[in-house]
Predicted model as a PDB file, atoms N, CA, C, CB and O in Angstrom, pLDDT in the B-factor column:
MODEL        1                                                                  
ATOM      1  N   MET A   1      89.490 158.904  89.671  1.00 55.00           N  
ATOM      2  CA  MET A   1      89.611 158.386  90.828  1.00 55.00           C  
ATOM      3  C   MET A   1      90.353 158.503  91.789  1.00 55.00           C  
ATOM      4  CB  MET A   1      89.649 157.596  90.733  1.00 55.00           C  
ATOM      5  O   MET A   1      91.523 158.861  91.655  1.00 55.00           O  
ATOM      6  N   LEU A   2      89.618 158.123  93.347  1.00 58.00           N  
ATOM      7  CA  LEU A   2      90.735 158.348  94.561  1.00 58.00           C  
ATOM      8  C   LEU A   2      91.403 157.196  94.425  1.00 58.00           C  
ATOM      9  CB  LEU A   2      90.211 158.537  96.162  1.00 58.00           C  
ATOM     10  O   LEU A   2      91.026 156.100  94.012  1.00 58.00           O  
ATOM     11  N   PRO A   3      92.569 157.615  94.870  1.00 63.00           N  
ATOM     12  CA  PRO A   3      93.190 156.415  95.842  1.00 63.00           C  
ATOM     13  C   PRO A   3      93.037 156.277  96.239  1.00 63.00           C  
ATOM     14  CB  PRO A   3      93.825 156.037  96.337  1.00 63.00           C  
ATOM     15  O   PRO A   3      93.077 157.034  97.209  1.00 63.00           O  
ATOM     16  N   GLY A   4      92.256 154.305  96.363  1.00 63.00           N  
ATOM     17  CA  GLY A   4      92.234 154.011  98.142  1.00 63.00           C  
ATOM     18  C   GLY A   4      90.349 153.023  98.212  1.00 63.00           C  
ATOM     19  O   GLY A   4      89.541 152.250  98.727  1.00 63.00           O  
ATOM     20  N   LEU A   5      90.890 154.240  96.895  1.00 66.00           N  
ATOM     21  CA  LEU A   5      88.823 153.414  96.618  1.00 66.00           C  
ATOM     22  C   LEU A   5      88.869 151.995  95.599  1.00 66.00           C  
ATOM     23  CB  LEU A   5      87.362 154.947  95.281  1.00 66.00           C  
ATOM     24  O   LEU A   5      87.817 151.563  95.128  1.00 66.00           O  
ATOM     25  N   ILE A   6      89.800 151.525  95.399  1.00 66.00           N  
ATOM     26  CA  ILE A   6      90.142 150.435  94.124  1.00 66.00           C  
ATOM     27  C   ILE A   6      90.529 149.221  95.348  1.00 66.00           C  
ATOM     28  CB  ILE A   6      91.806 151.003  92.734  1.00 66.00           C  
ATOM     29  O   ILE A   6      91.237 149.175  96.353  1.00 66.00           O  
ATOM     30  N   GLU A   7      89.623 148.308  94.615  1.00 65.00           N  
ATOM     31  CA  GLU A   7      90.073 146.992  95.466  1.00 65.00           C  
ATOM     32  C   GLU A   7      90.612 146.623  94.702  1.00 65.00           C  
ATOM     33  CB  GLU A   7      89.268 145.977  96.045  1.00 65.00           C  
ATOM     34  O   GLU A   7      90.115 146.753  93.584  1.00 65.00           O  
ATOM     35  N   PRO A   8      92.268 145.776  94.850  1.00 65.00           N  
ATOM     36  CA  PRO A   8      93.055 145.101  93.870  1.00 65.00           C  
ATOM     37  C   PRO A   8      92.520 143.460  93.727  1.00 65.00           C  
ATOM     38  CB  PRO A   8      94.672 145.235  94.353  1.00 65.00           C  
ATOM     39  O   PRO A   8      92.743 142.682  92.798  1.00 65.00           O  
ATOM     40  N   HIS A   9      91.899 143.277  94.727  1.00 68.00           N  
ATOM     41  CA  HIS A   9      90.978 141.609  94.128  1.00 68.00           C  
ATOM     42  C   HIS A   9      92.491 140.686  93.388  1.00 68.00           C  
ATOM     43  CB  HIS A   9      89.239 142.085  92.222  1.00 68.00           C  
ATOM     44  O   HIS A   9      92.797 140.526  92.207  1.00 68.00           O  
ATOM     45  N   VAL A  10      93.218 140.197  94.729  1.00 69.00           N  
ATOM     46  CA  VAL A  10      94.985 139.750  94.617  1.00 69.00           C  
ATOM     47  C   VAL A  10      94.214 138.480  93.947  1.00 69.00           C  
ATOM     48  CB  VAL A  10      96.313 139.442  96.426  1.00 69.00           C  
ATOM     49  O   VAL A  10      94.347 137.549  94.741  1.00 69.00           O  
ATOM     50  N   HIS A  11      93.413 138.028  92.737  1.00 75.00           N  
ATOM     51  CA  HIS A  11      93.977 136.897  92.836  1.00 75.00           C  
ATOM     52  C   HIS A  11      94.902 136.999  91.207  1.00 75.00           C  
ATOM     53  CB  HIS A  11      92.729 135.609  93.129  1.00 75.00           C  
ATOM     54  O   HIS A  11      94.558 136.287  90.264  1.00 75.00           O  
ATOM     55  N   MET A  12      96.022 137.939  91.107  1.00 77.00           N  
ATOM     56  CA  MET A  12      97.250 137.436  90.744  1.00 77.00           C  
ATOM     57  C   MET A  12      98.455 136.896  91.618  1.00 77.00           C  
ATOM     58  CB  MET A  12      97.667 138.324  90.098  1.00 77.00           C  
ATOM     59  O   MET A  12      99.659 136.868  91.360  1.00 77.00           O  
ATOM     60  N   ILE A  13      97.586 136.376  92.996  1.00 79.00           N  
ATOM     61  CA  ILE A  13      98.887 135.369  93.322  1.00 79.00           C  
ATOM     62  C   ILE A  13      99.025 134.026  93.151  1.00 79.00           C  
ATOM     63  CB  ILE A  13      99.197 135.367  94.536  1.00 79.00           C  
ATOM     64  O   ILE A  13     100.053 133.425  92.841  1.00 79.00           O  
ATOM     65  N   PRO A  14      97.305 133.323  93.495  1.00 81.00           N  
ATOM     66  CA  PRO A  14      97.675 131.889  92.664  1.00 81.00           C  
ATOM     67  C   PRO A  14      97.613 132.137  92.152  1.00 81.00           C  
ATOM     68  CB  PRO A  14      97.371 130.800  92.466  1.00 81.00           C  
ATOM     69  O   PRO A  14      97.403 133.185  92.763  1.00 81.00           O  
ATOM     70  N   THR A  15      97.477 132.632  90.421  1.00 81.00           N  
ATOM     71  CA  THR A  15      97.338 132.660  89.565  1.00 81.00           C  
ATOM     72  C   THR A  15      98.840 132.596  89.142  1.00 81.00           C  
ATOM     73  CB  THR A  15      96.486 133.495  89.327  1.00 81.00           C  
ATOM     74  O   THR A  15      98.994 131.572  88.476  1.00 81.00           O  
ATOM     75  N   ALA A  16      99.895 133.225  89.259  1.00 85.00           N  
ATOM     76  CA  ALA A  16     101.141 133.145  88.903  1.00 85.00           C  
ATOM     77  C   ALA A  16     101.433 131.423  89.269  1.00 85.00           C  
ATOM     78  CB  ALA A  16     102.065 134.357  89.739  1.00 85.00           C  
ATOM     79  O   ALA A  16     101.881 130.535  88.543  1.00 85.00           O  
ATOM     80  N   MET A  17     100.850 131.383  91.097  1.00 87.00           N  
ATOM     81  CA  MET A  17     101.247 129.994  90.898  1.00 87.00           C  
ATOM     82  C   MET A  17     101.286 128.962  90.574  1.00 87.00           C  
ATOM     83  CB  MET A  17     101.308 129.693  91.167  1.00 87.00           C  
ATOM     84  O   MET A  17     102.133 128.082  90.725  1.00 87.00           O  
ATOM     85  N   MET A  18      99.673 129.018  89.747  1.00 88.00           N  
ATOM     86  CA  MET A  18      98.904 127.808  89.213  1.00 88.00           C  
ATOM     87  C   MET A  18      99.441 128.325  87.816  1.00 88.00           C  
ATOM     88  CB  MET A  18      97.030 127.633  89.517  1.00 88.00           C  
ATOM     89  O   MET A  18      98.332 128.283  87.285  1.00 88.00           O  
ATOM     90  N   HIS A  19     100.055 128.665  87.059  1.00 85.00           N  
ATOM     91  CA  HIS A  19     100.384 128.919  85.388  1.00 85.00           C  
ATOM     92  C   HIS A  19     100.606 127.815  85.169  1.00 85.00           C  
ATOM     93  CB  HIS A  19     101.558 129.835  84.802  1.00 85.00           C  
ATOM     94  O   HIS A  19      99.628 127.171  84.789  1.00 85.00           O  
ATOM     95  N   GLU A  20     102.330 126.838  85.324  1.00 86.00           N  
ATOM     96  CA  GLU A  20     102.878 125.901  85.595  1.00 86.00           C  
ATOM     97  C   GLU A  20     102.396 124.324  85.971  1.00 86.00           C  
ATOM     98  CB  GLU A  20     103.406 126.418  86.314  1.00 86.00           C  
ATOM     99  O   GLU A  20     103.218 123.409  86.018  1.00 86.00           O  
ATOM    100  N   TRP A  21     100.782 124.102  86.265  1.00 90.00           N  
ATOM    101  CA  TRP A  21      99.375 123.835  86.335  1.00 90.00           C  
ATOM    102  C   TRP A  21      99.106 123.250  85.218  1.00 90.00           C  
ATOM    103  CB  TRP A  21      98.525 124.926  86.540  1.00 90.00           C  
ATOM    104  O   TRP A  21      99.103 123.785  84.110  1.00 90.00           O  
ATOM    105  N   VAL A  22      98.855 122.053  85.492  1.00 91.00           N  
ATOM    106  CA  VAL A  22      98.493 120.986  84.037  1.00 91.00           C  
ATOM    107  C   VAL A  22      96.529 122.010  84.004  1.00 91.00           C  
ATOM    108  CB  VAL A  22      98.462 118.169  84.665  1.00 91.00           C  
ATOM    109  O   VAL A  22      95.572 122.175  84.761  1.00 91.00           O  
ATOM    110  N   ASP A  23      96.783 122.233  83.183  1.00 92.00           N  
ATOM    111  CA  ASP A  23      95.392 123.590  82.746  1.00 92.00           C  
ATOM    112  C   ASP A  23      94.072 121.555  82.046  1.00 92.00           C  
ATOM    113  CB  ASP A  23      96.388 125.693  80.184  1.00 92.00           C  
ATOM    114  O   ASP A  23      94.323 120.656  81.244  1.00 92.00           O  
ATOM    115  N   VAL A  24      92.590 121.911  83.179  1.00 93.00           N  
ATOM    116  CA  VAL A  24      92.503 120.006  82.888  1.00 93.00           C  
ATOM    117  C   VAL A  24      91.098 121.362  82.649  1.00 93.00           C  
ATOM    118  CB  VAL A  24      92.720 117.966  84.480  1.00 93.00           C  
ATOM    119  O   VAL A  24      90.130 120.845  82.091  1.00 93.00           O  
ATOM    120  N   SER A  25      90.887 122.829  82.956  1.00 94.00           N  
ATOM    121  CA  SER A  25      89.860 122.885  82.266  1.00 94.00           C  
ATOM    122  C   SER A  25      88.687 122.657  81.068  1.00 94.00           C  
ATOM    123  CB  SER A  25      90.042 123.284  82.348  1.00 94.00           C  
ATOM    124  O   SER A  25      89.063 122.671  79.896  1.00 94.00           O  
ATOM    125  N   PRO A  26      87.740 122.518  81.278  1.00 94.00           N  
ATOM    126  CA  PRO A  26      86.564 123.175  80.243  1.00 94.00           C  
ATOM    127  C   PRO A  26      86.352 124.031  79.028  1.00 94.00           C  
ATOM    128  CB  PRO A  26      85.959 123.791  80.819  1.00 94.00           C  
ATOM    129  O   PRO A  26      85.441 124.147  78.209  1.00 94.00           O  
ATOM    130  N   PHE A  27      87.689 124.666  79.235  1.00 93.00           N  
ATOM    131  CA  PHE A  27      87.745 126.119  78.113  1.00 93.00           C  
ATOM    132  C   PHE A  27      88.611 126.281  77.862  1.00 93.00           C  
ATOM    133  CB  PHE A  27      87.415 127.415  78.341  1.00 93.00           C  
ATOM    134  O   PHE A  27      89.612 126.263  78.577  1.00 93.00           O  
ATOM    135  N   GLU A  28      88.513 126.537  76.546  1.00 91.00           N  
ATOM    136  CA  GLU A  28      90.021 126.196  75.402  1.00 91.00           C  
ATOM    137  C   GLU A  28      90.482 128.125  75.616  1.00 91.00           C  
ATOM    138  CB  GLU A  28      89.387 125.455  72.850  1.00 91.00           C  
ATOM    139  O   GLU A  28      91.241 128.302  74.663  1.00 91.00           O  
ATOM    140  N   GLY A  29      90.396 129.120  76.166  1.00 88.00           N  
ATOM    141  CA  GLY A  29      90.082 130.446  75.975  1.00 88.00           C  
ATOM    142  C   GLY A  29      88.868 131.124  76.714  1.00 88.00           C  
ATOM    143  O   GLY A  29      88.720 131.194  77.934  1.00 88.00           O  
ATOM    144  N   GLN A  30      87.982 131.636  75.684  1.00 90.00           N  
ATOM    145  CA  GLN A  30      86.698 131.573  76.374  1.00 90.00           C  
ATOM    146  C   GLN A  30      85.492 130.214  75.366  1.00 90.00           C  
ATOM    147  CB  GLN A  30      86.038 133.511  76.337  1.00 90.00           C  
ATOM    148  O   GLN A  30      84.276 130.378  75.464  1.00 90.00           O  
ATOM    149  N   VAL A  31      85.707 129.745  75.029  1.00 94.00           N  
ATOM    150  CA  VAL A  31      85.275 129.102  74.524  1.00 94.00           C  
ATOM    151  C   VAL A  31      85.309 127.602  74.689  1.00 94.00           C  
ATOM    152  CB  VAL A  31      85.515 129.516  73.759  1.00 94.00           C  
ATOM    153  O   VAL A  31      86.425 127.084  74.646  1.00 94.00           O  
ATOM    154  N   LEU A  32      84.062 126.678  74.904  1.00 92.00           N  
ATOM    155  CA  LEU A  32      83.779 125.695  75.258  1.00 92.00           C  
ATOM    156  C   LEU A  32      84.226 124.354  74.880  1.00 92.00           C  
ATOM    157  CB  LEU A  32      82.883 125.832  75.186  1.00 92.00           C  
ATOM    158  O   LEU A  32      83.740 124.134  73.770  1.00 92.00           O  
ATOM    159  N   ARG A  33      84.825 123.489  75.216  1.00 92.00           N  
ATOM    160  CA  ARG A  33      85.753 122.627  75.007  1.00 92.00           C  
ATOM    161  C   ARG A  33      84.432 121.407  73.834  1.00 92.00           C  
ATOM    162  CB  ARG A  33      86.554 122.002  76.847  1.00 92.00           C  
ATOM    163  O   ARG A  33      83.376 120.960  74.281  1.00 92.00           O  
ATOM    164  N   PRO A  34      84.848 121.213  72.687  1.00 91.00           N  
ATOM    165  CA  PRO A  34      83.795 120.453  72.337  1.00 91.00           C  
ATOM    166  C   PRO A  34      83.457 119.334  72.914  1.00 91.00           C  
ATOM    167  CB  PRO A  34      83.863 120.204  71.289  1.00 91.00           C  
ATOM    168  O   PRO A  34      82.306 119.037  73.233  1.00 91.00           O  
ATOM    169  N   VAL A  35      85.017 118.265  73.170  1.00 90.00           N  
ATOM    170  CA  VAL A  35      85.378 116.955  74.033  1.00 90.00           C  
ATOM    171  C   VAL A  35      85.239 117.432  75.209  1.00 90.00           C  
ATOM    172  CB  VAL A  35      86.797 116.270  73.893  1.00 90.00           C  
ATOM    173  O   VAL A  35      84.990 118.622  75.014  1.00 90.00           O  
ATOM    174  N   TYR A  36      85.248 117.134  76.954  1.00 92.00           N  
ATOM    175  CA  TYR A  36      85.121 117.531  77.689  1.00 92.00           C  
ATOM    176  C   TYR A  36      84.943 116.601  79.057  1.00 92.00           C  
ATOM    177  CB  TYR A  36      84.431 118.234  77.257  1.00 92.00           C  
ATOM    178  O   TYR A  36      84.502 117.192  80.043  1.00 92.00           O  
ATOM    179  N   ASP A  37      85.202 115.428  79.162  1.00 90.00           N  
ATOM    180  CA  ASP A  37      84.858 114.022  80.071  1.00 90.00           C  
ATOM    181  C   ASP A  37      86.124 113.422  80.466  1.00 90.00           C  
ATOM    182  CB  ASP A  37      83.983 112.796  79.217  1.00 90.00           C  
ATOM    183  O   ASP A  37      87.181 113.774  79.941  1.00 90.00           O  
ATOM    184  N   LEU A  38      86.039 112.248  81.656  1.00 89.00           N  
ATOM    185  CA  LEU A  38      87.154 112.248  82.327  1.00 89.00           C  
ATOM    186  C   LEU A  38      88.484 111.425  80.952  1.00 89.00           C  
ATOM    187  CB  LEU A  38      86.747 111.281  83.985  1.00 89.00           C  
ATOM    188  O   LEU A  38      89.635 111.728  81.269  1.00 89.00           O  
ATOM    189  N   ASP A  39      88.423 110.623  79.769  1.00 91.00           N  
ATOM    190  CA  ASP A  39      89.010 111.293  79.150  1.00 91.00           C  
ATOM    191  C   ASP A  39      89.907 112.153  78.690  1.00 91.00           C  
ATOM    192  CB  ASP A  39      88.729 111.373  79.103  1.00 91.00           C  
ATOM    193  O   ASP A  39      91.070 111.810  78.902  1.00 91.00           O  
ATOM    194  N   PHE A  40      89.785 112.965  78.238  1.00 93.00           N  
ATOM    195  CA  PHE A  40      90.173 114.280  78.107  1.00 93.00           C  
ATOM    196  C   PHE A  40      90.795 114.322  79.457  1.00 93.00           C  
ATOM    197  CB  PHE A  40      89.019 115.357  77.770  1.00 93.00           C  
ATOM    198  O   PHE A  40      92.020 114.275  79.345  1.00 93.00           O  
ATOM    199  N   VAL A  41      90.447 114.384  80.540  1.00 92.00           N  
ATOM    200  CA  VAL A  41      91.632 114.906  81.806  1.00 92.00           C  
ATOM    201  C   VAL A  41      92.279 113.717  82.113  1.00 92.00           C  
ATOM    202  CB  VAL A  41      90.985 115.580  83.376  1.00 92.00           C  
ATOM    203  O   VAL A  41      93.388 113.722  82.649  1.00 92.00           O  
ATOM    204  N   GLY A  42      91.652 112.638  81.806  1.00 91.00           N  
ATOM    205  CA  GLY A  42      93.368 112.009  81.763  1.00 91.00           C  
ATOM    206  C   GLY A  42      94.495 111.993  80.567  1.00 91.00           C  
ATOM    207  O   GLY A  42      95.722 111.916  80.630  1.00 91.00           O  
ATOM    208  N   SER A  43      93.557 112.101  79.402  1.00 91.00           N  
ATOM    209  CA  SER A  43      95.163 112.162  78.849  1.00 91.00           C  
ATOM    210  C   SER A  43      95.872 113.041  79.066  1.00 91.00           C  
ATOM    211  CB  SER A  43      95.402 112.152  77.619  1.00 91.00           C  
ATOM    212  O   SER A  43      97.066 113.018  78.769  1.00 91.00           O  
ATOM    213  N   LYS A  44      95.064 114.384  79.853  1.00 90.00           N  
ATOM    214  CA  LYS A  44      96.102 116.107  79.800  1.00 90.00           C  
ATOM    215  C   LYS A  44      97.154 115.541  80.972  1.00 90.00           C  
ATOM    216  CB  LYS A  44      94.964 118.132  80.535  1.00 90.00           C  
ATOM    217  O   LYS A  44      98.323 115.926  80.988  1.00 90.00           O  
ATOM    218  N   ILE A  45      96.407 114.194  82.360  1.00 89.00           N  
ATOM    219  CA  ILE A  45      97.209 113.908  82.929  1.00 89.00           C  
ATOM    220  C   ILE A  45      98.506 113.185  82.929  1.00 89.00           C  
ATOM    221  CB  ILE A  45      96.724 113.706  83.373  1.00 89.00           C  
ATOM    222  O   ILE A  45      99.515 113.235  83.633  1.00 89.00           O  
ATOM    223  N   ASN A  46      98.031 112.314  81.623  1.00 88.00           N  
ATOM    224  CA  ASN A  46      99.449 111.114  81.172  1.00 88.00           C  
ATOM    225  C   ASN A  46      99.958 111.883  80.564  1.00 88.00           C  
ATOM    226  CB  ASN A  46      99.351 109.647  80.252  1.00 88.00           C  
ATOM    227  O   ASN A  46     101.178 111.725  80.620  1.00 88.00           O  
ATOM    228  N   GLY A  47      99.554 113.006  79.736  1.00 84.00           N  
ATOM    229  CA  GLY A  47     100.511 113.804  79.392  1.00 84.00           C  
ATOM    230  C   GLY A  47     101.497 114.127  79.561  1.00 84.00           C  
ATOM    231  O   GLY A  47     102.389 114.282  78.727  1.00 84.00           O  
ATOM    232  N   ALA A  48     101.533 114.354  81.096  1.00 80.00           N  
ATOM    233  CA  ALA A  48     101.838 115.190  82.108  1.00 80.00           C  
ATOM    234  C   ALA A  48     103.302 114.281  82.489  1.00 80.00           C  
ATOM    235  CB  ALA A  48     100.499 115.360  83.351  1.00 80.00           C  
ATOM    236  O   ALA A  48     104.523 114.436  82.456  1.00 80.00           O  
ATOM    237  N   SER A  49     102.295 113.254  82.863  1.00 71.00           N  
ATOM    238  CA  SER A  49     102.926 113.167  84.006  1.00 71.00           C  
ATOM    239  C   SER A  49     104.550 112.343  83.454  1.00 71.00           C  
ATOM    240  CB  SER A  49     101.829 112.277  85.174  1.00 71.00           C  
ATOM    241  O   SER A  49     105.315 112.466  84.410  1.00 71.00           O  
ATOM    242  N   LYS A  50     105.000 111.875  82.729  1.00 73.00           N  
ATOM    243  CA  LYS A  50     106.438 112.187  81.810  1.00 73.00           C  
ATOM    244  C   LYS A  50     107.392 113.330  82.122  1.00 73.00           C  
ATOM    245  CB  LYS A  50     106.071 112.516  80.335  1.00 73.00           C  
ATOM    246  O   LYS A  50     108.575 113.408  81.791  1.00 73.00           O  
ATOM    247  N   ASP A  51     106.659 114.214  82.825  1.00 66.00           N  
ATOM    248  CA  ASP A  51     107.620 115.651  82.664  1.00 66.00           C  
ATOM    249  C   ASP A  51     107.728 115.688  84.474  1.00 66.00           C  
ATOM    250  CB  ASP A  51     106.588 117.471  81.663  1.00 66.00           C  
ATOM    251  O   ASP A  51     108.698 116.271  84.958  1.00 66.00           O  
ATOM    252  N   TRP A  52     106.890 115.166  85.229  1.00 68.00           N  
ATOM    253  CA  TRP A  52     106.993 115.365  86.643  1.00 68.00           C  
ATOM    254  C   TRP A  52     106.565 113.475  87.489  1.00 68.00           C  
ATOM    255  CB  TRP A  52     105.627 116.904  87.053  1.00 68.00           C  
ATOM    256  O   TRP A  52     106.258 112.318  87.202  1.00 68.00           O  
ATOM    257  N   ASN A  53     106.853 114.370  88.588  1.00 80.00           N  
ATOM    258  CA  ASN A  53     106.878 112.976  89.900  1.00 80.00           C  
ATOM    259  C   ASN A  53     105.085 113.415  90.326  1.00 80.00           C  
ATOM    260  CB  ASN A  53     108.544 113.324  91.866  1.00 80.00           C  
ATOM    261  O   ASN A  53     104.082 112.743  90.086  1.00 80.00           O  
ATOM    262  N   VAL A  54     105.182 114.728  91.000  1.00 84.00           N  
ATOM    263  CA  VAL A  54     103.729 115.527  91.044  1.00 84.00           C  
ATOM    264  C   VAL A  54     102.864 116.347  90.671  1.00 84.00           C  
ATOM    265  CB  VAL A  54     103.565 115.876  91.563  1.00 84.00           C  
ATOM    266  O   VAL A  54     102.839 117.552  90.921  1.00 84.00           O  
ATOM    267  N   ILE A  55     101.708 115.390  89.716  1.00 86.00           N  
ATOM    268  CA  ILE A  55     101.058 116.714  89.090  1.00 86.00           C  
ATOM    269  C   ILE A  55     100.012 117.788  89.446  1.00 86.00           C  
ATOM    270  CB  ILE A  55     100.588 116.369  88.141  1.00 86.00           C  
ATOM    271  O   ILE A  55      99.078 117.438  90.167  1.00 86.00           O  
ATOM    272  N   LEU A  56     100.060 118.743  89.121  1.00 89.00           N  
ATOM    273  CA  LEU A  56      98.977 119.155  89.731  1.00 89.00           C  
ATOM    274  C   LEU A  56      98.190 120.187  88.927  1.00 89.00           C  
ATOM    275  CB  LEU A  56      99.348 119.618  90.974  1.00 89.00           C  
ATOM    276  O   LEU A  56      98.651 120.958  88.085  1.00 89.00           O  
ATOM    277  N   GLY A  57      96.849 120.062  89.354  1.00 90.00           N  
ATOM    278  CA  GLY A  57      96.060 120.129  87.799  1.00 90.00           C  
ATOM    279  C   GLY A  57      94.714 121.484  87.743  1.00 90.00           C  
ATOM    280  O   GLY A  57      93.669 121.177  88.317  1.00 90.00           O  
ATOM    281  N   ARG A  58      94.731 121.902  87.546  1.00 91.00           N  
ATOM    282  CA  ARG A  58      93.633 123.381  87.713  1.00 91.00           C  
ATOM    283  C   ARG A  58      92.983 123.515  86.392  1.00 91.00           C  
ATOM    284  CB  ARG A  58      94.513 125.056  88.048  1.00 91.00           C  
ATOM    285  O   ARG A  58      93.386 123.407  85.234  1.00 91.00           O  
ATOM    286  N   GLY A  59      91.346 123.905  87.183  1.00 91.00           N  
ATOM    287  CA  GLY A  59      90.271 124.090  86.150  1.00 91.00           C  
ATOM    288  C   GLY A  59      88.917 122.742  85.642  1.00 91.00           C  
ATOM    289  O   GLY A  59      88.224 122.451  84.667  1.00 91.00           O  
ATOM    290  N   LEU A  60      89.207 122.223  87.197  1.00 92.00           N  
ATOM    291  CA  LEU A  60      88.830 120.604  86.671  1.00 92.00           C  
ATOM    292  C   LEU A  60      87.075 121.041  87.043  1.00 92.00           C  
ATOM    293  CB  LEU A  60      89.782 118.829  87.921  1.00 92.00           C  
ATOM    294  O   LEU A  60      86.846 121.291  88.227  1.00 92.00           O  
ATOM    295  N   ASP A  61      86.284 121.098  86.378  1.00 92.00           N  
ATOM    296  CA  ASP A  61      84.457 121.121  86.368  1.00 92.00           C  
ATOM    297  C   ASP A  61      84.028 120.280  86.192  1.00 92.00           C  
ATOM    298  CB  ASP A  61      83.657 121.773  85.555  1.00 92.00           C  
ATOM    299  O   ASP A  61      84.133 119.974  85.005  1.00 92.00           O  
ATOM    300  N   PRO A  62      83.295 119.305  87.005  1.00 89.00           N  
ATOM    301  CA  PRO A  62      83.102 117.866  86.959  1.00 89.00           C  
ATOM    302  C   PRO A  62      81.624 118.558  86.668  1.00 89.00           C  
ATOM    303  CB  PRO A  62      83.528 116.668  88.407  1.00 89.00           C  
ATOM    304  O   PRO A  62      80.659 117.865  86.347  1.00 89.00           O  
ATOM    305  N   SER A  63      81.578 119.442  86.757  1.00 88.00           N  
ATOM    306  CA  SER A  63      79.579 120.095  87.001  1.00 88.00           C  
ATOM    307  C   SER A  63      79.625 120.627  85.149  1.00 88.00           C  
ATOM    308  CB  SER A  63      79.201 122.329  88.779  1.00 88.00           C  
ATOM    309  O   SER A  63      78.927 121.639  85.085  1.00 88.00           O  
ATOM    310  N   LEU A  64      80.167 120.294  83.788  1.00 88.00           N  
ATOM    311  CA  LEU A  64      80.263 120.663  82.439  1.00 88.00           C  
ATOM    312  C   LEU A  64      80.389 118.764  82.542  1.00 88.00           C  
ATOM    313  CB  LEU A  64      81.721 122.004  81.752  1.00 88.00           C  
ATOM    314  O   LEU A  64      79.310 118.401  82.073  1.00 88.00           O  
ATOM    315  N   MET A  65      81.237 117.418  82.951  1.00 85.00           N  
ATOM    316  CA  MET A  65      81.269 116.530  82.208  1.00 85.00           C  
ATOM    317  C   MET A  65      80.050 115.651  81.917  1.00 85.00           C  
ATOM    318  CB  MET A  65      82.177 115.968  82.590  1.00 85.00           C  
ATOM    319  O   MET A  65      79.064 115.519  82.643  1.00 85.00           O  
ATOM    320  N   PRO A  66      80.237 115.188  80.971  1.00 81.00           N  
ATOM    321  CA  PRO A  66      78.335 114.168  80.197  1.00 81.00           C  
ATOM    322  C   PRO A  66      79.115 113.058  81.728  1.00 81.00           C  
ATOM    323  CB  PRO A  66      78.243 112.844  77.235  1.00 81.00           C  
ATOM    324  O   PRO A  66      80.256 112.798  82.109  1.00 81.00           O  
ATOM    325  N   PHE A  67      77.343 112.612  82.298  1.00 75.00           N  
ATOM    326  CA  PHE A  67      77.344 111.426  83.494  1.00 75.00           C  
ATOM    327  C   PHE A  67      76.768 110.364  82.549  1.00 75.00           C  
ATOM    328  CB  PHE A  67      76.263 111.727  85.083  1.00 75.00           C  
ATOM    329  O   PHE A  67      76.303 110.807  81.499  1.00 75.00           O  
ATOM    330  N   GLU A  68      76.721 109.102  82.733  1.00 74.00           N  
ATOM    331  CA  GLU A  68      75.380 108.121  82.642  1.00 74.00           C  
ATOM    332  C   GLU A  68      74.966 107.435  83.134  1.00 74.00           C  
ATOM    333  CB  GLU A  68      75.161 107.529  82.026  1.00 74.00           C  
ATOM    334  O   GLU A  68      75.832 106.561  83.179  1.00 74.00           O  
ATOM    335  N   GLU A  69      74.027 107.047  83.705  1.00 73.00           N  
ATOM    336  CA  GLU A  69      73.374 107.191  84.893  1.00 73.00           C  
ATOM    337  C   GLU A  69      73.654 105.238  84.576  1.00 73.00           C  
ATOM    338  CB  GLU A  69      71.526 108.254  85.019  1.00 73.00           C  
ATOM    339  O   GLU A  69      73.915 104.611  83.549  1.00 73.00           O  
ATOM    340  N   ILE A  70      73.537 105.013  85.343  1.00 74.00           N  
ATOM    341  CA  ILE A  70      73.755 102.749  85.200  1.00 74.00           C  
ATOM    342  C   ILE A  70      73.014 102.303  87.101  1.00 74.00           C  
ATOM    343  CB  ILE A  70      76.825 101.883  85.124  1.00 74.00           C  
ATOM    344  O   ILE A  70      73.562 102.371  88.202  1.00 74.00           O  
ATOM    345  N   ASN A  71      71.543 101.856  86.671  1.00 76.00           N  
ATOM    346  CA  ASN A  71      70.584 101.575  87.633  1.00 76.00           C  
ATOM    347  C   ASN A  71      70.855 102.650  88.964  1.00 76.00           C  
ATOM    348  CB  ASN A  71      70.714  99.939  88.016  1.00 76.00           C  
ATOM    349  O   ASN A  71      71.394 102.652  90.071  1.00 76.00           O  
ATOM    350  N   GLY A  72      70.435 103.145  88.461  1.00 69.00           N  
ATOM    351  CA  GLY A  72      70.163 104.207  88.564  1.00 69.00           C  
ATOM    352  C   GLY A  72      70.889 105.819  89.365  1.00 69.00           C  
ATOM    353  O   GLY A  72      70.298 106.814  89.784  1.00 69.00           O  
ATOM    354  N   LYS A  73      72.589 105.440  89.312  1.00 67.00           N  
ATOM    355  CA  LYS A  73      73.334 105.814  90.006  1.00 67.00           C  
ATOM    356  C   LYS A  73      73.860 106.645  88.548  1.00 67.00           C  
ATOM    357  CB  LYS A  73      74.128 104.730  90.942  1.00 67.00           C  
ATOM    358  O   LYS A  73      74.036 106.174  87.425  1.00 67.00           O  
ATOM    359  N   LYS A  74      74.039 108.135  89.068  1.00 62.00           N  
ATOM    360  CA  LYS A  74      74.812 108.576  87.659  1.00 62.00           C  
ATOM    361  C   LYS A  74      76.191 108.483  88.068  1.00 62.00           C  
ATOM    362  CB  LYS A  74      74.476 110.194  87.033  1.00 62.00           C  
ATOM    363  O   LYS A  74      76.533 108.938  89.159  1.00 62.00           O  
ATOM    364  N   ASN A  75      77.138 107.848  87.169  1.00 61.00           N  
ATOM    365  CA  ASN A  75      78.565 107.284  86.922  1.00 61.00           C  
ATOM    366  C   ASN A  75      79.306 108.012  85.436  1.00 61.00           C  
ATOM    367  CB  ASN A  75      78.383 105.441  86.737  1.00 61.00           C  
ATOM    368  O   ASN A  75      80.439 107.680  85.086  1.00 61.00           O  
TER     369      ASN A  75                                                      
ENDMDL                                                                          
END                                                                             
């Protein structure tokens, strides 16, 4: 390899910034959580709320949450 041909892809800076944020992602490591819904996210947030005045979360993916259709609208 020649120096200068490697693109460093600087995701390490935001990753380091978000390290202490509450993880509300649908994954545990590389495995999809068996239950991922608003109750799960709420429990993670409520668990962190006693420690912080402001809660910062990372990894939320609403596309993997189950939604139910009520009167033609997804809730």
